[in-house]
KOLZA-797468 format. One line per field, with one value per atom (N, C-alpha, C, O): residue number from 1; x, y, z. Coordinates in Angstrom, 3 decimals, decimal comma. Each point is the difference from the previous one (the first is absolute). Layout:
N
nr (NUM|...) $
xx (X|...) $
yy (Y|...) $
zz (Z|...) $
***
This chain:
192
nr (1|1|1|1|2|2|2|2|3|3|3|3|4|4|4|4|5|5|5|5|6|6|6|6|7|7|7|7|8|8|8|8|9|9|9|9|10|10|10|10|11|11|11|11|12|12|12|12|13|13|13|13|14|14|14|14|15|15|15|15|16|16|16|16|17|17|17|17|18|18|18|18|19|19|19|19|20|20|20|20|21|21|21|21|22|22|22|22|23|23|23|23|24|24|24|24|25|25|25|25|26|26|26|26|27|27|27|27|28|28|28|28|29|29|29|29|30|30|30|30|31|31|31|31|32|32|32|32|33|33|33|33|34|34|34|34|35|35|35|35|36|36|36|36|37|37|37|37|38|38|38|38|39|39|39|39|40|40|40|40|41|41|41|41|42|42|42|42|43|43|43|43|44|44|44|44|45|45|45|45|46|46|46|46|47|47|47|47|48|48|48|48|49|49|49|49|50|50|50|50|51|51|51|51|52|52|52|52|53|53|53|53|54|54|54|54|55|55|55|55|56|56|56|56|57|57|57|57|58|58|58|58|59|59|59|59|60|60|60|60|61|61|61|61|62|62|62|62|63|63|63|63|64|64|64|64|65|65|65|65|66|66|66|66|67|67|67|67|68|68|68|68|69|69|69|69|70|70|70|70|71|71|71|71|72|72|72|72|73|73|73|73|74|74|74|74|75|75|75|75|76|76|76|76|77|77|77|77|78|78|78|78|79|79|79|79|80|80|80|80|81|81|81|81|82|82|82|82|83|83|83|83|84|84|84|84|85|85|85|85|86|86|86|86|87|87|87|87|88|88|88|88|89|89|89|89|90|90|90|90|91|91|91|91|92|92|92|92|93|93|93|93|94|94|94|94|95|95|95|95|96|96|96|96|97|97|97|97|98|98|98|98|99|99|99|99|100|100|100|100|101|101|101|101|102|102|102|102|103|103|103|103|104|104|104|104|105|105|105|105|106|106|106|106|107|107|107|107|108|108|108|108|109|109|109|109|110|110|110|110|111|111|111|111|112|112|112|112|113|113|113|113|114|114|114|114|115|115|115|115|116|116|116|116|117|117|117|117|118|118|118|118|119|119|119|119|120|120|120|120|121|121|121|121|122|122|122|122|123|123|123|123|124|124|124|124|125|125|125|125|126|126|126|126|127|127|127|127|128|128|128|128|129|129|129|129|130|130|130|130|131|131|131|131|132|132|132|132|133|133|133|133|134|134|134|134|135|135|135|135|136|136|136|136|137|137|137|137|138|138|138|138|139|139|139|139|140|140|140|140|141|141|141|141|142|142|142|142|143|143|143|143|144|144|144|144|145|145|145|145|146|146|146|146|147|147|147|147|148|148|148|148|149|149|149|149|150|150|150|150|151|151|151|151|152|152|152|152|153|153|153|153|154|154|154|154|155|155|155|155|156|156|156|156|157|157|157|157|158|158|158|158|159|159|159|159|160|160|160|160|161|161|161|161|162|162|162|162|163|163|163|163|164|164|164|164|165|165|165|165|166|166|166|166|167|167|167|167|168|168|168|168|169|169|169|169|170|170|170|170|171|171|171|171|172|172|172|172|173|173|173|173|174|174|174|174|175|175|175|175|176|176|176|176|177|177|177|177|178|178|178|178|179|179|179|179|180|180|180|180|181|181|181|181|182|182|182|182|183|183|183|183|184|184|184|184|185|185|185|185|186|186|186|186|187|187|187|187|188|188|188|188|189|189|189|189|190|190|190|190|191|191|191|191|192|192|192|192) $
xx (-74,089|0,906|1,392|0,516|0,123|1,304|1,049|-0,053|1,011|1,100|1,081|0,376|0,114|1,028|1,314|0,353|0,382|1,295|0,930|-0,070|0,946|0,897|1,460|0,861|-0,550|1,391|0,243|-0,929|2,222|0,361|-0,513|-0,369|0,349|-0,502|-1,495|-0,457|-0,309|-1,430|-0,270|-0,882|1,648|-0,205|0,349|-0,645|1,670|0,383|-1,117|-0,270|-0,381|-1,101|-1,180|-0,599|0,268|-1,102|0,325|-0,838|2,065|0,423|-0,051|-0,401|0,797|-0,006|-1,412|-0,188|-0,807|-1,370|-0,588|-0,861|1,315|-0,568|1,015|-0,271|1,429|1,076|-0,434|0,270|-0,934|-0,419|-0,998|0,053|-0,954|-0,987|0,683|-0,334|1,285|0,747|0,810|0,060|0,557|0,788|-0,900|0,386|-1,576|-0,924|-0,398|-0,075|-0,181|-0,340|1,146|-0,226|1,453|1,152|0,256|0,404|-0,634|0,195|-1,000|0,290|-1,458|-0,979|0,382|-0,468|1,319|0,359|1,250|0,141|0,771|1,229|0,116|-0,499|1,156|0,090|0,984|-0,225|1,298|1,073|-0,183|-0,012|-0,132|-0,175|1,164|-0,207|1,419|1,137|-0,082|0,403|-0,925|-0,197|-1,083|0,115|-1,158|-1,058|0,576|-0,374|1,282|0,643|0,823|-0,033|0,778|0,781|-0,902|0,311|-1,423|-0,932|-0,610|-0,233|-0,023|-0,536|0,996|-0,390|1,664|1,020|0,073|0,202|-0,370|-0,010|-1,143|0,171|-1,332|-1,157|0,349|-0,278|0,889|0,363|1,020|-0,116|1,106|1,005|-0,657|0,292|-1,178|-0,699|-0,814|-0,077|-0,526|-0,777|0,913|-0,330|1,468|0,941|0,511|0,117|0,184|0,475|-1,065|0,313|-1,557|-1,104|-0,172|-0,168|0,210|-0,149|1,153|-0,212|1,441|1,170|-0,026|0,629|-1,340|-0,123|-1,198|-0,385|-0,209|-1,145|-1,189|-0,690|0,453|-1,146|-0,888|-0,363|0,015|-0,785|-1,408|-0,716|0,315|-1,356|-1,043|0,270|-1,457|-1,069|-0,500|-0,240|0,079|-0,468|1,186|0,203|0,570|1,240|-0,245|0,743|-1,765|-0,265|-0,319|0,580|-1,478|-0,341|1,201|0,205|0,583|1,183|1,005|0,611|-0,435|0,933|-0,448|0,835|-2,144|-0,489|0,234|0,334|-0,505|0,276|1,478|0,356|0,505|1,448|0,318|0,838|-1,499|0,232|-0,374|0,733|-1,876|-0,421|1,020|0,377|0,068|0,958|1,359|0,728|-0,380|1,256|-0,040|0,999|-2,134|-0,153|0,121|0,675|-1,321|0,081|1,448|0,479|0,213|1,409|0,850|0,907|-1,198|0,742|-0,154|0,987|-2,221|-0,215|0,581|0,478|-0,519|0,612|1,505|0,593|0,017|1,448|0,403|1,136|-2,045|0,265|-0,046|0,438|-0,965|-0,122|-0,684|0,439|-1,511|-0,786|-0,742|-0,266|-0,068|-0,815|-1,326|-0,751|0,482|-1,202|-0,945|0,382|-1,598|-1,043|-0,874|-0,468|0,253|-0,826|-1,427|-0,576|0,026|-1,345|-1,042|0,247|-1,390|-1,141|-0,402|-0,107|-0,111|-0,366|-1,350|-0,307|-0,500|-1,308|0,045|-1,024|2,205|0,117|-0,209|0,369|-0,959|-0,227|1,312|0,988|-0,991|1,151|0,224|-0,888|2,082|0,259|-0,002|-0,393|0,823|-0,029|-1,441|-0,308|-0,566|-1,412|-0,568|-0,784|1,179|-0,461|0,529|-0,741|2,030|0,572|-0,732|-0,287|-0,015|-0,726|-1,393|-0,459|-0,207|-1,339|0,051|-0,873|1,887|0,158|0,237|-0,579|1,430|0,281|-1,284|-0,269|-0,520|-1,238|-1,023|-0,731|0,674|-0,911|0,385|-0,862|2,179|0,469|-0,383|-0,496|0,730|-0,319|-1,508|-0,463|-0,296|-1,465|-0,513|-0,995|1,669|-0,408|0,125|-0,676|1,526|0,147|-1,170|-0,381|-0,165|-0,961|-1,306|-0,539|0,015|-1,284|0,099|-0,847|1,848|0,087|0,192|-0,523|1,267|0,188|-1,314|-0,316|-0,440|-1,290|-0,949|-0,776|0,838|-0,888|0,274|-0,827|1,970|0,338|-0,554|0,083|-0,640|-0,538|-1,329|-0,666|0,273|-1,333|-1,078|0,169|-1,255|-1,034|-0,499|-0,100|-0,213|-0,576|1,003|-0,385|1,653|1,022|0,324|0,145|-0,035|0,295|-1,080|0,308|-1,568|-1,099|-0,083|-0,283|0,531|-0,015|1,107|-0,233|1,437|1,136|-0,179|0,305|-0,793|-0,223|-1,051|0,137|-1,175|-1,070|0,464|-0,268|0,960|0,358|1,302|0,003|1,102|1,306|0,247|0,641|-1,139|0,220|-1,160|0,213|-1,426|-1,182|-0,463|-0,803|1,286|-0,365|-1,343|-0,470|-0,162|-1,293|0,235|0,983|-1,882|0,156|-0,356|-0,786|1,374|-0,273|-1,453|-0,610|0,059|-1,404|-0,936|-0,930|1,172|-0,879|0,169|-0,975|2,191|0,222|-0,680|-0,576|0,642|-0,658|-1,508|-0,629|0,058|-1,437|-0,362|-0,990|1,791|-0,235|0,039|-0,768|1,665|0,158|-0,784|0,023|-0,706|-0,794|0,862|-0,369|1,508|0,935|0,223|-0,385|1,009|0,342|1,251|0,787|-0,626|1,186|1,261|1,030|-1,105|1,186|0,381|1,181|-2,156|0,314|0,767|0,968|-1,401|0,686|1,389|0,970|-0,887|1,282|0,971|1,176|-1,668|0,814|0,470|1,164|-2,078|0,370|1,060|0,959|-1,136|0,966|1,367|1,030|-1,028|1,257|0,695|1,204|-1,940|0,577|0,492|1,054|-1,807|0,388|1,317|0,858|-0,695|1,248|1,184|1,080|-1,278|1,069|0,372|1,180|-2,196|0,261|0,705|0,916|-1,347|0,601|1,460|0,868|-0,612|1,375|0,873|1,124|-1,634|0,763|0,304|1,121|-2,111|0,209|1,022|0,863|-0,960|0,931|1,424|0,925|-0,745|1,337|0,541|1,214|-2,095|0,424|0,556|0,934|-1,513|0,377|1,102|0,791|-0,729|0,920|0,737|-0,534|1,772|0,745|-0,332|0,253|-0,814|-0,440|0,844|0,120|0,470|0,776|-0,818|-0,654|0,709|-0,752|0,908|0,980|-1,306|0,665|-1,082|-0,697|0,567|-1,015|-1,413|-0,877|0,636|-1,325|-0,365|-1,130|2,072|-0,247|0,838|1,182|-1,790|0,729|1,010|-0,361|1,636|1,056|0,526|0,576|-0,767|0,441|-0,611|-0,394|0,321|-0,442|0,566|0,338|-0,241|0,420|-0,579|-0,155|-0,167|-0,551|1,031|1,205|-1,695|0,894|0,339|-0,876|2,141|0,425|-0,458|-0,239|0,117|-0,400|-1,485|-0,444|-0,307|-1,408|-0,842|0,230|-1,188|-0,976|-1,254|-1,072|1,241|-1,099|-0,473|0,801|-2,103|-0,585|-0,241|-0,482|0,817|-0,242|1,327|0,872|-0,708|1,222|-0,163|-0,952|1,879|-0,116|0,820|0,060|0,562|0,822|-0,416|0,579) $
yy (-8,390|0,438|-0,531|0,263|-1,016|-0,548|1,085|1,023|-1,274|0,934|-0,333|-1,163|2,156|-0,227|-0,340|0,629|-1,609|-0,338|1,195|0,778|-0,640|1,146|-0,397|0,866|-2,121|-0,423|-1,093|-0,589|0,333|-1,083|-1,329|-0,875|0,724|-1,244|-0,160|-1,096|2,201|-0,031|-0,332|-0,801|1,421|-0,265|-1,447|-0,639|0,115|-1,397|-0,938|-0,980|1,262|-0,844|0,067|-1,025|2,225|0,153|-0,696|-0,690|0,884|-0,613|-1,525|-0,674|0,132|-1,456|-0,566|-1,118|1,874|-0,518|-0,057|-0,837|1,717|-0,016|-0,431|0,092|-0,560|-0,362|-1,058|0,152|-1,215|-1,055|0,518|-0,364|1,207|0,567|0,881|-0,074|0,902|0,836|-0,869|0,281|-1,329|-0,910|-0,624|-0,056|-0,409|-0,594|1,013|-0,333|1,569|1,049|0,188|0,039|0,078|0,238|-1,186|0,189|-1,396|-1,182|-0,033|-0,537|1,112|0,066|1,062|-0,038|0,990|1,106|-0,275|0,545|-1,390|-0,324|-1,513|-0,745|0,296|-1,427|-0,747|-1,168|1,812|-0,653|0,173|1,132|-2,241|0,113|0,703|0,674|-0,822|0,673|1,512|0,765|-0,346|1,448|0,509|1,094|-1,883|0,386|0,172|0,932|-1,822|0,121|1,282|0,700|-0,390|1,234|1,226|0,949|-0,978|1,126|0,146|1,113|-2,249|0,030|0,690|0,797|-1,111|0,652|1,498|0,815|-0,460|1,420|0,739|1,130|-1,775|0,599|0,249|1,071|-2,067|0,135|1,130|0,774|-0,678|1,058|1,370|0,924|-0,794|1,278|0,372|1,171|-2,168|0,259|0,496|0,959|-1,607|0,431|1,418|0,792|-0,479|1,346|1,032|1,059|-1,360|0,919|0,191|1,124|-2,226|0,084|0,789|0,845|-1,119|0,703|1,484|0,799|-0,419|1,414|0,646|1,122|-1,836|0,502|0,350|0,990|-1,792|0,195|-1,240|-0,553|0,117|-1,213|0,175|0,924|-1,827|0,092|-0,422|-0,828|1,405|-0,332|-1,425|-0,716|0,296|-1,353|-0,764|-0,026|-0,588|-0,644|-1,153|-0,154|-0,662|-1,144|0,465|-0,507|1,447|0,535|0,642|-0,139|0,842|0,654|-1,032|0,200|-1,308|-1,045|-0,619|-0,310|0,130|-0,520|1,003|-0,388|1,667|1,024|0,003|0,125|-0,263|-0,071|-1,235|0,058|-1,176|-1,230|0,226|-0,403|1,049|0,265|0,881|-0,289|1,362|0,891|-0,681|0,296|-1,182|-0,740|-0,904|-0,125|-0,498|-0,821|0,877|-0,371|1,523|0,925|0,421|0,008|0,341|0,391|-1,131|0,240|-1,467|-1,157|-0,112|-0,160|0,246|-0,117|1,196|-0,154|1,326|1,160|-0,192|0,363|-0,928|-0,203|-1,030|0,012|-0,892|-1,002|0,617|-0,610|1,811|0,725|-0,848|-0,074|-0,552|-0,781|0,945|1,148|-1,633|0,815|0,245|-0,932|2,169|0,356|0,737|0,945|-1,388|0,676|0,715|-0,601|1,868|0,744|-0,525|-0,142|-0,138|-0,562|1,095|1,084|-1,400|0,881|0,053|-1,040|2,214|0,134|-0,613|-0,224|-0,051|-0,585|-1,517|-0,629|0,034|-1,447|-0,381|0,757|-1,926|-0,410|-0,285|-0,396|0,599|-0,250|-1,510|-0,731|0,258|-1,444|-0,557|-1,148|1,937|-0,489|-0,219|-0,977|1,884|-0,156|-1,247|-0,732|0,493|-1,194|-1,252|-0,967|0,975|-1,146|-0,237|-1,142|2,223|-0,132|-0,581|-0,850|1,313|-0,512|-1,479|-0,765|0,354|-1,419|-0,832|-1,075|1,577|-0,692|-0,160|-1,075|2,137|-0,059|-0,926|-0,702|0,697|-0,913|-1,456|-0,847|0,555|-1,368|-0,441|-1,109|1,986|-0,329|-0,135|-0,861|1,703|-0,079|-1,334|-0,522|-0,036|-1,296|-1,103|-1,024|1,216|-0,965|0,099|-0,987|2,163|0,240|-0,760|-0,499|0,395|-0,689|-1,466|-0,450|-0,330|-1,399|-0,111|-0,918|1,848|-0,020|0,336|-0,567|1,488|0,378|-1,189|-0,173|-0,639|-1,167|-1,029|-0,881|0,979|-0,914|0,466|-0,736|1,936|0,531|-0,677|-0,524|0,532|-0,505|0,768|1,181|-1,847|0,519|1,408|0,839|-0,560|1,326|1,116|1,096|-1,368|1,019|0,071|1,087|-2,240|-0,070|0,735|0,841|-1,162|0,589|1,513|0,743|-0,295|1,436|0,706|1,034|-1,593|0,616|-0,017|0,983|-2,087|-0,087|1,008|0,611|-0,443|0,927|1,455|0,792|-0,439|1,404|0,390|0,887|-1,535|0,415|-0,429|0,724|-1,883|-0,477|0,376|0,327|-0,375|0,245|1,437|0,371|0,451|1,404|0,310|1,135|-2,127|0,243|0,793|-0,225|1,148|0,781|-0,860|-0,943|1,285|-0,745|0,158|-0,931|2,114|0,245|-0,891|-0,586|0,482|-0,839|-1,477|-0,750|0,320|-1,396|-0,291|-1,072|2,028|-0,172|-0,138|-0,863|1,711|-0,053|-1,337|-0,628|0,202|-1,249|-1,212|-0,947|0,982|-1,138|0,166|-0,883|1,999|0,241|0,215|-0,403|1,035|0,267|1,503|0,778|-0,393|1,415|0,304|-0,893|2,155|0,425|-0,264|-0,370|0,560|-0,237|-1,479|-0,325|-0,575|-1,437|-0,312|-0,761|1,346|-0,212|0,627|-0,579|1,759|0,685|-0,844|-0,119|-0,458|-0,849|-1,245|-0,389|-0,236|-1,185|0,351|-0,747|1,878|0,420|0,252|-0,383|1,024|0,272|-1,294|-0,147|-0,783|-1,292|-0,754|-0,635|0,698|-0,694|0,562|-0,757|2,077|0,607|-0,443|-0,259|0,171|-0,465|-1,449|-0,337|-0,517|-1,403|-0,110|-0,806|1,623|-0,019|0,450|-0,578|1,601|0,478|-1,099|-0,210|-0,497|-1,088|-1,085|-0,504|0,145|-1,031|0,468|-0,773|2,033|0,534|-0,017|-0,419|0,873|0,037|-1,399|-0,191|-0,775|-1,394|-0,523|-0,802|1,260|-0,485|0,825|-0,539|1,820|0,895|0,896|0,380|-0,051|1,021|1,317|0,155|0,788|1,272|1,113|0,121|0,701|1,155|1,261|0,168|0,721|1,242|1,170|-0,141|1,275|1,256|1,061|0,236|0,386|1,036|-0,519|0,731|-2,003|-0,584|-0,488|-0,433|0,498|-0,426|-1,243|-0,046|-0,957|-1,220|0,339|0,511|-0,801|0,289|-1,252|0,076|-1,231|-1,260|-1,147|0,161|-1,320|-1,206|-1,198|0,070|-1,168|-1,255|-1,141|0,113|-1,222|-1,155|-0,529|0,031|-0,507|-0,601|-1,409|-0,746|0,397|-1,311|-1,117|-1,120|1,407|-1,040|0,088|-0,534|1,204|0,248|-1,287|-0,869|0,799|-1,088|0,485|-0,598|1,681|0,627|-0,905|-0,615|0,552|-0,842|0,769|-0,564|1,857|0,851|0,518|0,354|-0,307|0,529|1,508|0,455|0,318|1,478|0,657|1,230|-1,941|0,678|-0,408|0,469) $
zz (5,705|-1,056|0,314|1,087|-2,017|0,282|0,110|-0,684|1,566|0,188|-1,019|-0,151|-0,534|-1,013|0,676|0,997|-1,511|0,558|-0,100|-0,951|1,945|-0,005|0,007|-0,156|0,328|0,033|-1,019|-0,552|0,318|-0,918|0,507|-0,783|2,113|0,591|-0,288|-0,324|0,444|-0,287|-1,465|-0,309|-0,592|-1,421|-0,299|-0,832|1,508|-0,193|0,410|-0,694|1,805|0,478|-0,971|-0,326|-0,131|-0,947|-1,316|-0,580|0,125|-1,258|0,113|-0,948|2,081|0,196|-0,087|-0,480|0,937|-0,018|-1,407|-0,273|-0,628|-1,356|-1,047|-1,197|1,628|-0,913|-1,017|-1,191|1,635|-0,929|-1,020|-1,175|1,626|-0,910|-1,054|-1,183|1,611|-0,942|-0,964|-1,198|1,725|-0,836|-1,081|-1,167|1,551|-0,978|-1,059|-1,183|1,601|-0,956|-0,999|-1,210|1,721|-0,868|-0,930|-1,148|1,632|-0,851|-1,153|-1,070|1,296|-1,093|-1,028|-1,138|1,537|-0,877|-0,839|-1,094|1,600|-0,726|-0,136|0,844|-1,905|-0,283|0,895|0,317|0,090|0,732|1,513|0,483|0,284|1,452|0,701|1,008|-1,526|0,640|-0,183|0,877|-2,018|-0,211|0,947|0,551|-0,365|0,940|1,402|0,713|-0,312|1,320|0,082|1,012|-2,089|-0,024|0,108|0,720|-1,435|0,056|1,391|0,472|0,180|1,366|0,939|0,853|-1,019|0,823|-0,303|0,900|-2,186|-0,367|0,697|0,457|-0,381|0,681|1,467|0,540|0,096|1,410|0,200|0,950|-1,832|0,105|-0,164|0,759|-1,748|-0,197|1,238|0,372|0,258|1,217|1,113|0,697|-0,530|1,042|-0,246|0,934|-2,179|-0,337|0,347|0,543|-0,852|0,287|1,508|0,473|0,276|1,457|0,606|0,870|-1,329|0,535|-0,340|0,694|-1,741|-0,368|0,707|-0,331|1,311|0,771|-0,888|0,243|-1,259|-0,880|0,062|-1,038|2,230|0,190|-0,564|0,385|-1,309|-0,551|1,031|0,871|-0,980|0,953|-0,207|0,972|-2,220|-0,314|-0,567|-1,214|2,078|-0,407|-0,960|-0,969|1,212|-0,876|-1,411|-0,961|0,820|-1,316|-0,666|-1,206|1,998|-0,525|-0,511|-1,050|1,787|-0,438|-1,329|-0,850|0,669|-1,280|-1,124|-1,119|1,408|-1,012|-0,359|-1,171|2,175|-0,254|-0,831|-0,900|1,193|-0,779|-1,462|-0,902|0,671|-1,382|-0,725|-1,135|1,793|-0,665|-0,155|-0,948|1,843|-0,122|-1,233|-0,707|0,450|-1,203|-1,242|-0,960|0,976|-1,134|-0,229|-1,133|2,216|-0,114|-0,565|-0,797|1,207|-0,496|-1,518|-0,719|0,239|-1,443|-0,764|-1,124|1,726|-0,651|-0,129|-1,016|2,039|-0,034|-1,050|-0,473|0,110|-1,028|-1,393|-0,976|0,897|-1,269|-1,070|-1,147|1,564|-0,949|-0,922|0,356|-1,542|-0,887|0,691|0,290|-0,037|0,741|-0,923|-0,690|0,691|-0,741|1,006|0,967|-1,191|0,934|-0,071|-1,079|2,238|0,080|0,109|0,529|-1,034|0,125|1,475|0,650|-0,132|1,406|0,328|1,171|-2,183|0,226|0,130|0,268|-0,456|0,151|1,464|0,898|-0,657|1,394|0,722|-0,618|1,912|0,855|0,099|0,438|-0,847|0,014|1,415|0,207|0,768|1,385|0,438|0,683|-1,075|0,336|-0,672|0,604|-1,849|-0,706|0,695|0,177|0,223|0,714|1,314|0,361|0,352|1,265|-0,232|0,763|-1,818|-0,301|-0,360|0,409|-1,169|-0,339|1,257|0,161|0,723|1,255|0,809|0,537|-0,449|0,771|-0,650|0,697|-2,041|-0,686|0,226|0,231|-0,300|0,249|1,410|0,201|0,769|1,383|0,180|0,748|-1,425|0,094|-0,527|0,502|-1,516|-0,532|1,044|-0,102|1,100|1,101|0,984|0,630|-0,512|1,075|-0,168|0,987|-2,194|-0,177|0,421|0,772|-1,244|0,454|1,516|0,632|-0,063|1,457|0,705|1,046|-1,627|0,580|0,010|0,940|-1,976|-0,093|1,097|0,236|0,432|1,092|1,352|0,983|-0,922|1,258|0,329|-0,892|2,180|0,364|-0,773|-0,304|-0,004|-0,909|0,342|-0,895|2,158|0,305|-0,274|-0,409|0,629|-0,259|-1,490|-0,559|-0,071|-1,430|-0,795|-0,845|1,120|-0,761|0,201|-0,940|2,165|0,281|-0,770|-0,625|0,671|-0,679|-1,523|-0,674|0,143|-1,447|-0,458|-1,060|1,857|-0,380|0,089|-0,904|1,986|0,207|-0,686|-0,854|1,213|-0,508|-1,443|-0,762|0,388|-1,367|-0,923|-1,168|1,688|-0,834|-0,020|-0,856|1,776|0,011|0,631|-0,081|0,714|0,646|1,281|0,706|-0,415|1,222|1,207|-0,098|1,223|1,232|0,414|0,526|-0,766|0,353|-0,802|0,554|-1,855|-0,824|0,336|-0,031|0,352|0,389|1,327|0,186|0,740|1,292|-0,184|0,613|-1,453|-0,262|-0,648|0,374|-1,341|-0,715|0,944|-0,170|1,160|0,905|1,305|0,858|-0,715|1,207|1,240|1,103|-1,293|1,097|0,126|-0,873|1,965|0,158|-0,821|-0,314|-0,021|-0,754|0,803|-0,562|1,883|0,835|0,020|0,119|-0,234|-0,056|-1,286|0,019|-1,125|-1,279|0,042|-0,489|1,075|0,127|0,823|-0,346|1,423|0,861|-0,750|0,100|-0,854|-0,795|-1,039|-0,196|-0,463|-1,021|0,631|-0,556|1,708|0,694|0,406|-0,211|0,785|0,384|-1,226|0,043|-1,134|-1,234|-0,536|-0,455|0,508|-0,479|0,843|-0,530|1,852|0,886|-0,338|-0,091|-0,094|-0,351|-1,347|-0,164|-0,806|-1,324|0,068|-0,654|1,442|0,160|0,592|-0,456|1,474|0,614|-1,030|-0,059|-0,747|-1,027|-1,037|-0,416|0,002|-0,978|0,544|-0,695|1,935|0,592|0,269|0,073|0,072|0,147|-1,328|-0,016|-1,088|-1,330|-0,663|-0,774|1,063|-0,698|0,982|1,042|-1,395|0,721|-0,688|-1,195|1,930|-0,571|0,596|1,219|-2,104|0,449|-0,223|-1,029|2,026|-0,076|0,321|0,731|-1,272|0,352|0,047|-0,987|2,112|0,146|-0,166|-0,462|0,838|-0,103|-1,392|-0,230|-0,697|-1,371|-0,289|0,339|-0,963|-0,353|-1,086|-1,061|1,336|-0,965|-0,674|-1,085|1,714|-0,596|0,787|1,155|-1,797|0,691|-0,729|-1,182|1,906|-0,613|0,819|1,216|-1,894|0,728|1,000|-0,252|1,370|0,992|-0,478|-0,437|0,525|-0,488|0,933|-0,452|1,730|0,948|0,344|1,016|-1,862|0,286|-0,092|-0,841|1,724|-0,057|-0,728|0,093|-0,806|-0,730|-1,136|-0,705|0,549|-1,050|-1,291|-0,982|0,982|-1,148|-0,503|0,794|-2,111|-0,580|-0,175|-0,634|1,194|-0,014|-1,076|-0,024|-0,845|-1,008|-1,391|-0,980) $
***
């Protein structure tokens, strides 16, 4: 269980590790990059105020994203734009953006998977992409389930290496928050 930061120095270190991810989130929410930078600073100030008031959140990363969301809302409220109250049953736009991001990244994975050695490629395509169970694949190939499990695990490691070679991937809390193709990549597949 991570220890929550307790000082301004700790919050600064945590903020520095997710700063780019927060900046990308804010840039997707507002049109002007300079406004996104201002909002990012507002998030940091709010975090410092909270820490100095001895109200340190247990999950600082999640809390910083929540502060970023409310900071964007506050920004638009301050603009006094014509606001139409939305139906609460409408889907969450952040969730939709996250799903689009994951779908785009997933489109990169199949071509990268096809570059793996055959035994790993075929195992990964059958199980992770095709939905076949490891037990049924093992039976079909006359192998043990642990052999298929091992192949799938190795294939995922190889796929991750290929993906990270081709794209810069940002994560927060184990979840992909942004990615972009590497400009100096020797990757043979286009990820965007």
